[in-house]
N, C-alpha and C positions, 0 to 999 in steps of 0.2 A: 901729255904724260901727267898722271895724277901726282899731286904734291906729296912730299914726305909728311908723315903724321907729326913729325917734330916741327914742321914749318909753322910760323904764326898764321893764324886765321882770324877773320873779323870776329868781334864780340857778338854773341848770339847763340841760339839753340837750333840745331837741326833735328827735326822729328822724322826719323827714318822708318818707313813702312816697307818691309820686305815681304813680298807676297807671291805665291804661286797659285794661279787660277782662283784668285780671291774676289772676282767681280761681284758675286752675290753677298759677300760679307762686308764689303768696304763702306757701304753707305753710312751706318752709324759711327764708324771709326773716323771717317773724314769729317763728319758733322762736328764731332767733339774737337778735332784739331782746328777746324775753321773757327770755332768759338774762341780760340786763343788770340784772334786777330786784333782785338781791341787793345792788347798789351803794347802794340807798337806805337799807339798814339801817345801814351805817357801822360802823366799828370804831375807837374805841368808839362805842356807840349815839349817834345824833344827829348824826354827822359825815358821813352819806351824801350822795350826789349825786342830786338829783331829775331825773327824765326823764319824757318822755311819748312816746307813739307817735301821730303825726298822719297819718292816711291821707287823701289827697286823691283821691277817686274822680272821675276825669276822664271824664265822659260815658260810663261803662261800661254795657254792656247784658247782662252775663253774671252778674249777681248778685254783683259784687265786694264790695260793702258787707256783704251777708249772710254771705259767706264769711269775711271778716275777723272779724265778730262771733262766728262759730262756732269759729274757730281760736284766737282770743285768749283766754288764761286768764282765767277769771272772777275770780280773786283779784286781777287787775290791771286790772279794768274801769275804775277811776278814772284810769288812765293812758292810756286810749284815747279818741281823738276822731276821728270820721269826718265829713268834709264832702264835699259834692258840688260840683264845678266843672263847669258845663254847657258852657262855651266849650271846644271841642276844641283840643288842643295842649298839649305838655308845658310850654311857657313860661307859659301861663296857669295851669296847675296849680301850678307852682313859685312864681309870684308870689302865688297864693292861700295857699300854705303859709307864705310869709314873713309875710303879714299876720295869719294865724291862729295862729302859733306862740305857745305859752304862755311859753317861756323865752328867755333872752337869747342863747343859742347854738343853732344849728340844723345838723343833718347831713342831707344829701339822700341817701337810701338808695333805689335803684331797686328795683322789685318782684322783681328777680332777683339782688339783691346779698345775700351772706351775710357779715355783719360779724363781726369777731373779738370774743371775750368781754370784752375790756378796753376796748372802743370808748368808751363813755361816760366812763369814768374818765380815759382819756388825753386825749380831746378837751377835757373840762372843765379838766384840769390845765394844758394848753398855753395855752388862752385865759386862764385865771385868772392865770397867771404872766407873761403877755406882753400887757399892755393895748393895745399898738399892732398886735397881730396880728389881721387880719380874716379871712384865708383859711387853711385847713388841709387838706392832702391827703395821700394815702398810696398805697402800691403795691396792685395787684390781681393776682390770678391767675385762671385760667380753669378752670371745670368743664365739660368737653367731653362730648358724648354718645358718643364713641368715641375711637380713636387720634388723636393730633394730626396734622392735615394737614401735608404737607411744607412748604408755603409759609406756614404759620400765623404764624411770626415776622415776615413781611413785612407782614402786615395786622392783626396782633393789636391794635395801638394804636387802630385804627379801631373796635374793639369794646370800647374802654375797658379794655384789658388791659395791665398792665405798670407802669412807673414813669416819670412825666414829668420827674422830677428824681431825681438819684442821691444827693446829699448829704443829711445829716440836719440839721434845724433851720431857721433863718431862710434864706430864699432871697433872695439879694442881686441876682441878675441881673434886668434889666428889658428888655423886657416878659416876664412869665411868666403863664401861665394854665393852668387845669385843666379836666378833665371835671367835669360836675356830679355824676355818679355817685361817691359817696364824698366829696363836697366838704362841708366844715364851714365855717360862716360866723358871724361876730359880727354880729348884726342891726343894731347901732348904726352899723356901717360902711356900711350900705346906705341911709342917710338920703337920698341923692340920688334914690332911687326915689319919695320923697314929692313931689318937684317935679312939678307937673302937666304940665310941658313935656317931661318925660323919657318916651321910648317906645322900647322895644328895636327896633333896626333889623333884627335877625334873629329869626325866629319859632320855630325848632326844629321838632320833628316835629308835623305836623298830619295825622293819618290816614296815608295812603300818601305824602303830599307832605312833603318835608323841605327846609328851608333851615337847615342846621345852623350851629353856632357861637355860639348864644345863651349857652352855658355860658362860653365864652371871653370873650364880650362882657361878661358880668356881672363876671368876675374883673378884666378890664382896667379897667373903669370904677371898680371899688372901689379898685384900687391907684393910680389917678390922684390920689386924695386923700391920698397919702402913707402909707397903711396898709402893713403888712408881711404877708408870707405865710410859712407854715411847711410843710415837707414832712417827714413822719416815717415811719420804718419800724417804729415801736412798735405801730402798728395796721395792719390790712390788711382787704381784703374779697375774697371769691370771687365772680366773675361767672359765673352759670350761663348757658351759651351753648347754645341749642337748635340742632338740625340745620339749620333753615331759614336761620339766620344765617351758616352756613358754605357755603351754596350760592353758586356763582360769580356768578350774575346779581345776587343780593342784595348781595354784596360790591362788585361793580362799580358798582351804583347808589349804594351808601353812599359810596364814595370819590368818585364824581363829584359827588354832592350836597354833600359836604364842601368840594370845591374851589370851588363856586359862591359861598361866603361870603368868599372871600379878599379881594375888593376892600373890603368893609366892614371886615373885621378888620385889614386893612392901615392903615386910617385910625386905628384905636385904637393899633396898635403903633407907628405913626409918631409918635404923640403922645409916646412915650417915647424913640424912637430914629429920627429922620427919615432919617438917613444910611443906616440898615440896612434900612428898610422903605419902598420907593418907593411913591408913589401916583400917581394921574392917568395921564398919557400914558407916563411911565416904567414904571409897572406894566403898562400895556397892551402895551408893547413886549416886556416879559419874558414875558407870557402868550402872545403870538403866537409868540415864539421857541421857548418850551417846547412849545407845541402842535405846531409844525412838526417839531421834533426828535423828540419822543416819538411823534408820530403816524407819522413815517417809520419809526422802529424797530419800532413795533407792526405796521404793515401789511407790512413786509418779512418779519418773523417769521411772520406769518399766511400770507403768500404761499408761503413755503417749508415750511410745515407744522411750524413749531417753536413753536407757541403752544398749550400743552396745554389751557388753559381760560381763561375770562374772568377768573379770579382769579390768573392768572400775574402775576409782578411787572411785566413790561413792559406787560401789558394794563391793570393797575390804574394804572400810571404814566401811560399814555395817557388813561385815563378821568379821572384827576385833572386833568391838563392841560386836557382838554376842558371840564371843569367850571369851571376858573378862567377860561377864555376866555369861555365862555357867560355865566358869572356876572358878569363885568366889565360887560357891557351890561345884563344882567337886573337887577342890583342898583343901577343908576345912581341911581335915585330915592331909594335908602336912604342914600346917602353924606351928604347934608345932615342927615339924622336922626342919623347917627353923629357928625358934627361938632358938632351941638347938644348931644348927650349928653356929649361930651368937655368942652365948656365948663361944663356943669352939674356933672359929677362932680368937676371940679377945685375947685369952690367948697366942697366938703364935706371938710374936713381931718381927718386923724387927730390924736389928742392930740399936741401939740408938733410938728405937721408944718408949721406956718406959718400 
């Protein structure tokens, strides 16, 4: 039986790679993780930082586990754990990683993320020096298969590229949330996940179907307990972007699917700032207004031939607005789940948080 997230775990950092059919992507990712190994030696000897690589094979059919074993250095075999999660979907894989992590701090590294060589040392230092910090994030840059597309800055954040926060250190604004790619977490802060009534309202990627936002849901629930978040530029990761993710139709679907989660995420954000994040009929009115305005602009540009592609800014704006409106009705049954989660998360306080 997996331990409770509130149970003490040894000091160190678990680097969790959740992957579905990632055999062809994992080589550079594993090489960057293996390069952290010298941190365990310490200077002077005995002062190093322990880490492990935890690979969650999420229902892969391409020999992902065998590929990891072949690529991972034999000298670091005791630092590698591979587990298989049969339930498809990144949310299931990440929950499994949280349960199986050996150490008290965990970093989620996607199978196409290349982390900086100082990752483990900085992550460990920030958590160790700040006992109320539960979440840690950092900037990312893109490794593209060719020249940067002209409209790339308008949609790069949808590909987990860039900085969600500009300042260095404790992030004071609320609400705040991050992508799971590159997110580091203090496991003890996730004790609310042990409550049998808690169930994520958003499912993340499940094959070709996506209801995104589960990463933001996790962050917002964590911070409801009074924990703190840090954004640091001392570490970063490179996100390897294949050509298919730059295709206009892929981007348009990604943006629309992201909009579908707005109603649920608005419930969480309103728990911090109800005046700034409307819910219910107020949110519906905003969704209808935005869809009408952005839809009119989109169809007008399309009619006069001024819409170069499905990834043009006005096209993506329209698709996002459409996703928000469709999602308002589609996710109605998930709203009570989110409200229950809010009540649960508020019961699990950070140290000295009340």
